N, C-alpha and C positions, 0 to 999 in steps of 0.2 A: 749652748743655744739648744742641744738635744735635751737638757735637764729642763730647761726653762718653758720648751711647747711640752714636756710631759707631762705638766702640771694644768694644761688647758684642758678643754674639751674638745671633743673631735671636730664638731660645727667649726670652732675658732681655726683650728688647724687647717680644714679643707677648706676655709673661705680664705686664709694667708698664702695655702699651694694656689688656690686660685687663681685669686689677684696675682700673685707671680706667673703665674703662664698666660695671664692675660696681658698681663704689661709685655712680657717678650713676645708675646704673638703680634701686640701692636706695632711694635717695631721694626720685626719683618715685614710684618702686611704691609703696613700704610706707605713705606718707603718705596713697592714694588707691585704693588695689588693694581692698581690704574695703568703703568706703563705696561707691563704683560696682559694685560686684559683688553688694553686696547689694541697691541699689536698681533697680539694671537686671534682672540676667539670674538671681539668683535671685526674682522676683518676673513675670517675664517671660520668659525667653529656656527656661528650664528648662521652665514648664510649656507652652509652646512646642511642644517638641522632643515630651516624654511625650504631648500633644495629637494632634501630627503622625502619630509614630508609631502613636498606638492609632485615629485613622482609617483611616491605609494597611494596617493589621491586619485592619481589619472589612470593607474593600475588597479584600483580596487573598482573605481567605475567604470573603465574597461571588462574587468571581470565579471561585476555584475551581469552586465549587457550580455556577456557569452552564458554565465549561468544560468540567465533565463530562456537562451535558446535553444539552448542542449536537450533540456528536458521534452523541449516542443519538438525537438525531430526525435527522443528515443520514444515518445508515446503516441506518436502520431499513425492516424490507422490506415495512411496510406503505406508507410513503414514500416509498421506492423505485417501488414499485408504482401508486402514486397519480400521482405526476410523471411514469411512465412509460406511462401508460394514456392512451388517446384516444377509449376505447369511455363512452358516458354511461353505462350501465347497471352496469359495472364500478367507474366512478369515484363512482357511487351509495354499492357497497356498500363500496367503501373509505374514502370521506367517513364512513360511520359507525364505523368501524375506527379512523379518524383522531380524532374526537371523544374515544373513551374513551382511546385514549392519549393525547393532550391534556390530559386532564382528571387523569390520572395523572402526566403530568410536570409539569404547574403545581402541585401539591399538594407535591410535593420541594421548592419555593422559596418562599414567600410575597413577594408582589410581582409575579410573573409575572402580566401583565393578558393578553395574549392571545401565541398563538402563528401566524404568518404565513409560508404557502407561497407561492413565485413559482416558476412553472414558466418553462423556456424555451420550451415549445409553448405558451404559453398559458392552460396549467393552474392554477388558483391555490386559496387555501383562505385563509378568515377575511379575504379581501383583493377589496373591490370600489372600484376606483377609487385604489389605494392608492400602483401603480406609482409616481407623481408625487411621491408624498408621502414615500416610501421611498427614500434614493438607494441601494438595494440593487447597483447596478453600481457602485459604487465598491468593493463588497468585493473583494480581492485572490485570487487564485489559492492556498489554503492548504485545508488542512485542521482548522483549529485555529477558535476563535470568533473575531469581527472587531469589535471596539466601535464601531458609527458614531457615536454620543454624543447628546446629548440633541436634542429635535426636538418642534415641535407635536402634536399626537394629530393624524393624515391622522382624514378625513372618512368615509373607505370603511373605516375598524376599526372595531369592535362599538361601538356609542355608549353601553356601557355600564359603560366605561372611567374610573376616577374618580382624578386625581393626587391625591395628598399636597397639592400646594400647590393656591395660587389659580388659578395660570396653567396652562393642560392642556397641561403638556410631559409629555412619556414618552423612555424611551431603550431604544436600538436595538442589538442585538447579531443578527449575521450569522455564517451560516457557509455555503460553495457546498456544493453535494448533487452528490454525482458518482456516475455510475451503476457500480455493483460488479458486473455482468453484461460491462461490455462490458468488451472488453481494451484499450481506450486510455483507460478511466477516461472518458467524455465528460460533461460538465455537464449535469445534469436541470432544476438551477435553485436557489434560495435557500430556507434558511430564516431567517427572522426574527423572533427572541423581543422581544416588547413588553412592557420594566420599568414597572414604577413607582421612581421617580427612589431613593426609600429601600431598594428592592432593591439597589442597588448601594451606596450610602452613608445610616447612620443621621443621623436628623435629630442636629443639634448646635449647636440656637440658645441651649443653655443657655452654651454658650461665652461669649456675652458677657456674661453676668454675675459670670464669673471670671477674666476678662483682658482688655484693653485693645488694641484691634485687629480687624480683619477675618481672617477663614479663606475660602477661596473651594477649591472641589474645580470642576476646568474638563476639559472634555472635549477629544478632538484638535483641534476645531477653536476650544478656546478657549471655550466657553460655559461660564456657571457652573451646575451643573446641583446644587451642595448648598452654603448658605453659615450663617453666624450671623446673619443678616439675610435672611429669607425674599425679599423685595423684588426682590433681583437675583439671582433665579435666572431661567435664561434668555437673561441680558444677557452681552454680550462683554467682557471682560478687556481694558482698556487693553494693545497692545503693550508700553509701560514695563515693565509687569507682568506679562509672559506669560512664556512658555516660555525667552527670553534668558537668564535667570537659574535655570536647569535643572540646575545643577552641584550642588544640594543646599546651596549655600554662604549666609550671608546678604549682601544688596547694598544700596546707600542709592541709593535714585533721589530724584529732583526731581517731584512732583506738583502741579498747581495752585499753583506756588508754594512748597510745601513739603517739607522730607526726611522720607522714609517709609523703613523697614527691611523689606527685603521680601527674603523666603527661600520657594525653590520645590522643592518636590521631586515627582519624576516618580515614575507609577506605570506601570512599563511594562507588566505585565498587563492595564491595559484602553486602555491609550495616554493614559491620565489625569495630570494632577496637579495638586498641594494647593499652595495659594499662601497665606500669611502675609502680613499686611503692619500694620508699627506705625509711628505717627507718630513722630519723635525726642523731638519736647518731652514727649509724655508719656513718654518713657520716661526722659528726662535733667532732667527739672523740676525746678528747684532745686539742680542741680550745676553752673551755671555759674563759682561759684567754683572748685572742682577743676578743673575744664578748664581756666580761665586759668593755674593754678598749674601743671598739667602740660604746656600747651604752652609756658610760661618754662623747665619742666626740660629739654623736648627740645630747645627751641632750643640750650640751653646744651651739651647733649648733642650735639647738631648741630655744634656751633663745635669742640669739642673732638675728636669724629672727626677733623674736616675737618684739624686738626693733626697728629691720628695719621697721618692718611695720607697727607700732606705728608712726614713725615719716612720713614714707609715706602716710599713712593715713591720717595725721592731715594737710598736706600742699600739698599733690596730689588728694587724693581719694576722701577727702569730699569737696572740691570745684570741681570735677567734679561731685560731685553726685548731687551738686545743680544747677550743668548746665544741666544735664538731667534732672531733673524736671523741669525745665524751657525750654526743649523741650518739655518734653510730655504734659507740660500745654497749648503749642500751639496745637497739635494734638489735645487734648483733647476737649479744649474752642475754636477752631478755629480763626480767624486773628486777632481780636479784640484784643487778649493779646499782641500782635507784638507792639502794642503800650507801651508798658514797657519794658525796657530793663533790661539782665541780671547784677547782681552785684554778683562777688565772688572773695575771699581773697584768695590767695596761691602765690607758685612762679610768678616768672619773667614771664613763658611762659604762665602760665594761666591767668595771666592780660590781656597780648597781646592777645589771643586768644578771651577773653571777650571782647574787644575791635574793631577787628576784627569782631567778631561777630553781634554787635551791629550796625556796620557800615552796616555789609551785609543787616539788619531788614530795613535799614533807605535806602538802594538801592532798598529793594523788594518794599517798602511801594509805592517809587515811581513808580517803573514800574509797578504795579497792576494798580495803577490809570491810567499811561499812557494807559497801555491795555485795562483799561474798556472805557475810553473815545473813543478810536480806535474800539472796537467790537461797540460800541451805534453807531457814526458814521456809520458804516459798514451796522448795520441792516437797519440805516433808508433807506441809500440809497438801499439795497435790495427791501423794500417795495415800494419804488417809482419807481423803475424799474418796480416791477411786476405791480403794480398799472397801470402804463404807456404801459405795454405788453397787460393786457387785456382789458383798452379801445381801442387801438389800434385794436383788434382781436373783438371786439365785434363791431367795425365801420364796419369793413367788413360784419359782417352777419346781421345788424340789419338797414338796411337802412330804412327810412320814408318818403323820399321824392314824393313817388309816391304817397303815399296814396289817397289824393285829385284828384290826375287822373284819381285813378281808378276808385272813387265813381262814376265821372262824366261819366267814360265810362260804367259804369251801367246800368245809369239813359238812356242815349241814346240807348243800346243795348235793353232795355226793352220797349222803347218807338218804336222800330222799328220792335221789335217781331225777335232777333235774339239770339236764349236760346243759344247757344252754348258760345256767347260772355259775353252772363249776367253769364252763369255760373262763367266764367275764372274770371271773374273781380269780382263778388261776392268773389271766392276763393281765389283769391290773396289779396282782400281786407282786407278777414279776416286774413292773413297771414300776413301782415305790419301792421293792427293795432294791433294784437298778439306781434309783435316784438317790438313797442315802446312804449308801455303802458303797466301799471302795475309792479310788484317787479319783481326782478330778478328770484325767484324762484317759481315755480309754480307745481301744481299736473301732474303727468303724464295722467292723464287720459286729458287735456289740450293741452299738447302736442300730444297725439294721436290725436284729432279732429284738429287740424294744419296741421298734417301728410295727415289726410283723406282730406282736403282740398288740399293738395299739389298735393296728387297724382291725385286728380280729374281731377286736371290742365293738369297733365302729361295723363291722360288717354284718354282725349281728345283732343290731341296733335297727341299721337303715335296711338290712333283708334286701340285699341283688341293687341298691338304689345307685351303688357305683362299684367297677371293677377296678384291680389293681395290677399295675406291670412293674416290676423291679427291673432298673437297668444299671446294674453297679458293675462297675470295671473289676475283674480279679483283681489288678495290680493295685487297687485303693482299697481293699477290706482290711490290708493289716494296717493303715495310716493314722495316727493318732490324732484327736480332735475332744475335744471338751464335750462332756456329755451334755445327753439332753438337747442336743442342737437343731436335730431333723424333728423330732416328734412336735414342738411347738408350731414349725412352716406345716406339716400334715397336718395337724388338728386345726390350724388356720385356714387351708386349703377347703377339709369338709366342711368345718362349721358357716365358711364364709362366701365358697362357691358351690360346693355339692350339694348343701343342705338346702339350702332356696331352688336350686334350679327342679325343674319340672320333669325331666328327661333324665333316663340311665345317664351317668357320667364316668369318666374314666382318669382314674388318678397315677399318674407315672412318678415315680421316686428311682436319682440315679444317682452316678456320681462320674468321673473321669480326672486321669492324670495329666493336667496339663504341660507343654512342651516343656518349661522350665521347671518341672517338678510340684510344682502347688496342686492341690486338691480340690476338683471343684464339683460343688455339691447342687440337684436342680430338683425340685419339688413342683410339680405341671397337674391344671386339672382343665378338663374343660365345661365348667361350669358359665357360671353368673357374670365372672368377672366384676371388673371395678369401673366407676366411670371416670373420665380423663381428670375432672377437678382433686378428687380423693385420690387418683393414682398420684396426682403431682405433689398434693400435701404430703404423700407419705415420703416419696422419694425427695422433697426437700427435709421434713425431719429427718431422714436418714443421713442425707450430707450435713446438716447444722450437728447432728450428734445432740440432740435432743432425748430427755427422758421421759419416760411413762406420765410425770409431773407435770413437763408442760406442753402437753399434747391435748388437744378440745376432744369433746365427746364423741367424733368421727373417728378420730383416728386411734382413741382408745381402747375400738374395738377390734383392732391388730395388734396390740400388745404384744402377743409373742411375737412379731417378728421384728418390733422392737427391741426386744430385750434379748433376742438369738445374736441381732446386729450389735449392739451393745458389747455384750460378751465376750465376742470376737476380737473387737476392735481392743477392748482394755489386755486382751491376751496376747494379742499378736501385734497389734499397730492400725494406723488409719488407714492404710491401703489395704487391710482386709474388711470382710463382713459381708453380707449384702450387698455383690457389686451392681446387680440389675431385678428390678421388677418390670415385667412386662404385661398387662393386663387390657384385652378387649372386652367391652359390655355382648353379653351371652355368647362369646366363645373361649373366656377361661382368662388364665391368669398363671405366669411361669414365675418361679424365684431361684436365684442362680445365687449360691454362697461360694465365697470363694477362702479357702484355707492355709497356709503357709505350710511347705513338706521342711519341720523342725525336728530334730531329735533324731532317734531312729525310726526308722519308717515300719518296722515290723514289732507292731506294739501286739504281742499275743495274750488271749484270756477270752473267757466268754461266762457269759452270765448263766447261771443253772435255775434251773424253772424249780 
């Protein structure tokens, strides 16, 4: 039979197994379903559910009324003044008002025996020695009513309280009272409502006349405060039938040697629960023969299911397990294991699945090779592009063809005694020699010497139009940086900030070492500044990484800033470069440049004149 089934598809075998199980279920259920359903659920379960729903709805309705009364007490102006006051005469006047207020509130709900106030400053209302009896300190920080549960009537509460039951039990509901006038909402005390138990849940002793079993309504401490047997009021429910079954579904428990069906329904509005308990013997009395029949049928059903499981396990589950083991091997060992192909034996669908999966692996191999080749090619193109752009940017700021001419001019100026021309030629020659010789990275001190030479030229040119202040941190002077980083920024500050200004300006060039070791360079002037729209365009261009070819005419005036920014980003990454530009019209501009601390920080060397 196994060999015959093995030739068919999984779908056919599942249909066969399903029909077999369905046939057995029909034989087992048809003979016993209506009899058991009629004798048990029709008599007990349906009515139990209706009873629980009715009780819960009544409790929820009563709790809703109480929940609306409690905030009215806590935030009533008279209550607030009474708990806040420490003057006896004022307390007496407010006491009279409280009596009228509480009389009106108690008339809103039948069963309110008393309303008690307990203040944090020792003030109280309707409470004499009741602080020990009422567990008000267990009320959490909240603004809604908190149901403390059933408790014996305290001696300090008015003696005219009469409980519905023979035992003197009452139900406490409390709420914290917060000072509405205080900014931090300090606590003034507590309002406690003392209720007759029937104010929460109505009496339902009549239930015992219509249904077998017991009903309990328990508080948060698992104490019974309503039952179809009044003698249980105030008792604690056994933990076996407590709130462990609080998911609302029936559970079978063994109590005192007998089995009971217990169902617990939570009432979250008041932190209570409804517990129903029925003796299994009472529910299924006379059903022993049917139970034996059902047991026999299900034993047979289990045997059939076991045989079916063996068939499916051999021809479906085992091949699938082998397939899953292969998948896990790929995840654990990586793509190298994909060189091997999955091999499984089973039904026709299993073989088809394995063949398609192996074909998929072949396609993945081809795609992976193609993607790797494409990424390699793209990466090479990006490197070539960056190198070309870097060479283009350097060619704009590293001209060297004038060096020999400047040396000639310097010699003529010295021979004829023209000191200004000699100084200008000397400084400019130093700048060009610095730009065309040496390595790409230099110490910051060398860059500072070039800035001094450049500013020497500009101060001769502008004849006292601006002053220069150097604020370089000594710890930063040996930091390695890219050549010609500061000079374009200083040049930009002079020609676009200081030169158009009509007053003597101040130029500040400085540096400092950040906490993480990075180097922060700063060029600041108090010249004409920039308009907000131009500043916004420059910031956007720096953020987007635009080159000078894509800039409009206005932004190309600040090409030095752009070139410096791109050189640093190409050298160190996108998080470095010009990190901040701040400018205000007629007040000046400040440019900040961030360079990482990479390699040897003590880069030595100097530029010779």
